[in-house]
C-alpha positions as CSV (number, residue, x, y, z in Angstrom):
1,M,8.3,-8.8,16.6
2,S,9.1,-9.6,13.0
3,E,12.7,-9.7,12.0
4,L,12.2,-10.3,8.3
5,E,13.4,-7.2,6.8
6,I,11.8,-6.3,3.4
7,G,13.6,-3.2,2.5
8,R,15.0,0.2,3.6
9,L,13.5,3.6,3.5
10,L,14.1,5.8,0.5
11,R,12.0,8.8,1.4
12,A,9.2,9.8,3.7
13,N,7.0,12.6,5.0
14,I,4.6,12.8,7.9
15,T,1.8,10.8,6.0
16,R,3.6,8.2,3.9
17,C,6.9,6.7,2.9
18,V,8.6,4.9,0.0
19,L,11.0,2.0,0.6
20,G,13.3,0.2,-1.8
21,C,13.8,-3.5,-2.0
22,K,15.2,-6.2,-4.3
23,V,13.0,-8.3,-6.5
24,S,14.1,-11.4,-4.4
25,Q,12.4,-9.7,-1.4
26,L,9.0,-9.3,-3.1
27,D,7.6,-12.5,-1.6
28,A,7.0,-10.7,1.8
29,P,5.3,-7.4,1.0
30,A,1.9,-7.4,-0.7
31,F,-0.7,-4.7,-1.5
32,G,-2.6,-3.9,1.7
33,G,-0.1,-5.5,3.9
34,M,0.9,-3.9,7.2
35,V,4.5,-2.9,7.8
36,R,6.4,-1.6,10.8
37,I,9.3,0.9,10.7
38,P,11.3,1.4,13.9
39,I,11.9,5.1,14.7
40,G,14.8,5.4,17.1
41,I,14.9,3.1,20.1
42,A,11.3,3.2,21.6
43,D,9.1,4.3,18.7
44,A,7.7,2.7,15.5
45,A,5.5,3.8,12.6
46,Y,2.9,1.5,11.1
47,G,1.8,1.7,7.5
48,L,-0.2,0.0,4.8
49,I,1.3,-0.9,1.5
50,Y,-0.7,0.9,-1.3
51,D,1.6,0.6,-4.3
52,I,4.4,-1.6,-5.5
53,H,6.4,0.0,-8.4
54,I,8.9,-1.9,-10.5
55,D,10.9,0.3,-12.8
56,D,12.6,-0.7,-16.0
57,D,16.2,0.0,-17.1
58,G,18.3,-0.2,-20.3
59,L,18.8,-3.9,-20.2
60,V,15.1,-4.7,-19.5
61,R,14.1,-2.5,-22.4
62,Q,16.4,-4.5,-24.7
63,L,15.2,-7.9,-23.3
64,V,11.5,-7.2,-23.8
65,T,12.1,-6.6,-27.5
66,A,14.1,-9.9,-28.0
67,E,12.4,-12.8,-29.7
68,H,13.5,-15.5,-27.4
69,I,14.5,-15.0,-23.8
70,S,15.7,-18.0,-21.8
71,E,14.5,-18.6,-18.3
72,E,18.1,-18.4,-17.1
73,V,18.4,-14.9,-18.5
74,I,15.2,-13.8,-16.8
75,E,16.1,-15.3,-13.5
76,D,19.6,-13.7,-13.7
77,N,18.1,-10.3,-14.5
78,R,15.7,-10.6,-11.5
79,K,18.0,-12.1,-8.9
80,N,21.5,-11.0,-9.6
81,R,20.9,-7.4,-10.9
82,N,19.7,-4.5,-8.9
83,V,16.3,-4.2,-10.5
84,P,14.7,-1.1,-8.9
85,V,11.6,-1.9,-6.8
86,E,9.7,0.8,-4.8
87,I,7.0,0.1,-2.3
88,S,4.8,2.9,-1.0
89,A,3.1,2.8,2.4
90,L,0.5,5.0,4.0
91,F,1.1,5.7,7.7
92,I,-1.8,4.6,9.9
93,G,-0.4,4.9,13.4
94,W,2.6,4.7,15.6
95,S,3.7,3.3,18.9
96,H,5.8,4.5,21.8
97,E,7.2,2.0,24.2
98,D,4.6,-0.5,22.9
99,R,1.7,1.9,23.5
100,I,-0.2,2.1,20.2
101,S,-1.8,5.3,18.8
102,H,-3.9,5.6,15.6
103,L,-2.6,9.2,15.1
104,L,0.1,9.9,12.6
105,P,3.7,9.5,13.8
106,P,5.2,12.6,15.3
107,R,8.0,12.5,12.9
108,P,8.9,10.4,9.8
109,P,11.5,7.7,9.9
110,L,14.9,8.4,8.4
111,T,16.5,7.3,5.1
112,L,17.8,3.8,5.1
113,D,15.7,2.8,8.2
114,R,14.7,-0.9,8.0
115,I,11.1,-1.9,7.2
116,Y,9.5,-5.1,8.5
117,P,6.2,-6.8,7.6
118,C,3.9,-7.0,10.7
119,T,3.4,-10.4,12.2
120,P,-0.1,-11.7,12.9
121,A,0.4,-10.8,16.6
122,E,1.4,-7.3,15.7
123,I,-1.6,-6.9,13.4
124,C,-3.9,-8.0,16.2
125,S,-2.3,-5.7,18.7
126,F,-2.6,-2.7,16.4
127,T,-6.1,-3.4,15.1
128,N,-7.4,-4.1,18.6
129,S,-6.3,-0.7,19.9
130,G,-8.9,2.0,20.0
131,R,-12.0,2.1,17.9
132,F,-10.7,1.7,14.3
133,G,-9.4,5.2,14.4
134,Y,-6.9,4.5,11.8
135,F,-9.6,4.0,9.2
136,R,-9.8,7.7,8.6
137,H,-6.3,7.8,7.1
138,I,-7.4,5.4,4.4
139,L,-11.0,6.6,3.8
140,T,-10.1,10.3,3.5
141,D,-7.3,9.9,1.0
142,D,-8.8,10.3,-2.5
143,T,-5.4,9.5,-4.1
144,L,-5.7,5.9,-3.1
145,P,-7.7,2.9,-4.4
146,V,-9.7,3.2,-1.1
147,G,-12.0,0.2,-1.5
148,E,-9.3,-2.2,-2.7
149,L,-6.8,-1.1,-0.1
150,L,-9.2,-1.4,2.7
151,A,-10.4,-4.8,1.5
152,A,-6.9,-6.1,1.3
153,H,-6.1,-4.8,4.8
154,L,-9.3,-6.3,6.2
155,Q,-8.5,-9.7,4.6
156,Q,-5.1,-9.7,6.2
157,A,-6.4,-8.5,9.6
158,D,-9.3,-10.9,9.6
159,A,-7.1,-13.8,9.1
160,A,-4.9,-12.7,12.0
161,Q,-7.9,-12.1,14.2
162,R,-9.5,-15.4,13.4
163,A,-6.3,-17.3,14.2
164,A,-6.2,-15.4,17.5
165,G,-9.8,-16.5,18.3
166,N,-11.6,-13.4,17.4
167,P,-13.9,-14.1,14.4
168,G,-16.2,-11.2,15.1
169,W,-13.5,-8.6,14.3
170,L,-14.4,-8.2,10.6
171,D,-18.1,-7.6,11.3
172,A,-17.2,-4.9,13.8
173,A,-14.8,-3.3,11.3
174,V,-17.3,-3.2,8.5
175,R,-20.0,-1.7,10.8
176,E,-17.5,1.1,11.6
177,V,-16.8,1.7,7.9
178,V,-20.6,2.0,7.3
179,T,-20.8,4.5,10.1
180,L,-17.9,6.6,8.9
181,L,-19.2,6.7,5.3
182,R,-22.9,7.0,6.0
183,D,-23.0,10.5,4.3
184,E,-20.9,9.4,1.3
185,Y,-23.1,6.8,-0.4
186,E,-21.1,6.4,-3.7
187,L,-17.8,5.8,-1.8
188,L,-19.5,3.5,0.7
189,M,-20.9,1.3,-2.1
190,Q,-17.5,1.1,-3.7
191,V,-15.9,0.1,-0.4
192,L,-18.6,-2.4,0.5
193,S,-18.3,-4.0,-3.0
194,A,-14.6,-4.6,-2.5
195,V,-15.0,-5.7,1.2
196,G,-17.7,-8.2,0.1
197,E,-14.9,-10.1,-1.7
198,V,-13.3,-10.6,1.8
199,Y,-16.3,-12.4,3.1
200,V,-16.4,-14.6,0.0
201,A,-12.7,-15.4,0.2
202,G,-12.7,-16.0,3.9
203,G,-16.1,-17.7,4.2
204,A,-17.2,-15.2,6.8
205,A,-20.8,-15.1,7.8
């Protein structure tokens, strides 16, 4: 499993969580990326990053109005000061003793729990479990940029699946999306428009 910690939990409920990290840790998390949060000894929650929020503070407000800011000052502000960064993730499933479920976790993780980005092997293991049951957590939440979030996730998962020798995973995933949204034409078109970029980027057939 991944040992690259990207932050610690700030707050959570049964459907989503917010973690905090330093700017210097921002290379690892990305919009649509899968994360894993250990819950106790044997359990873990899985989530998708749907927002990355960088707050300002008093010094930043002063710097942005300055006429000339040296690169040294910018780097010092980003790396040596505690610039507040919040990353929000939507829970899409959980595991107990390595048995994966696409249901919501039975309880949220606790404050200051560590959060890790999922490795390609973890992504394959999660997305190969069941019949894309976790899609419902994404598609039914109208507070999210559903099309963009699903497309970003599919791009990451498709890369992991192709590297593992399963190039047909993306086609199967898109067919499931079409089935789930067959009665919601407008949303389906938005999602398919975003997902189409995944095929272009990945050169999928």
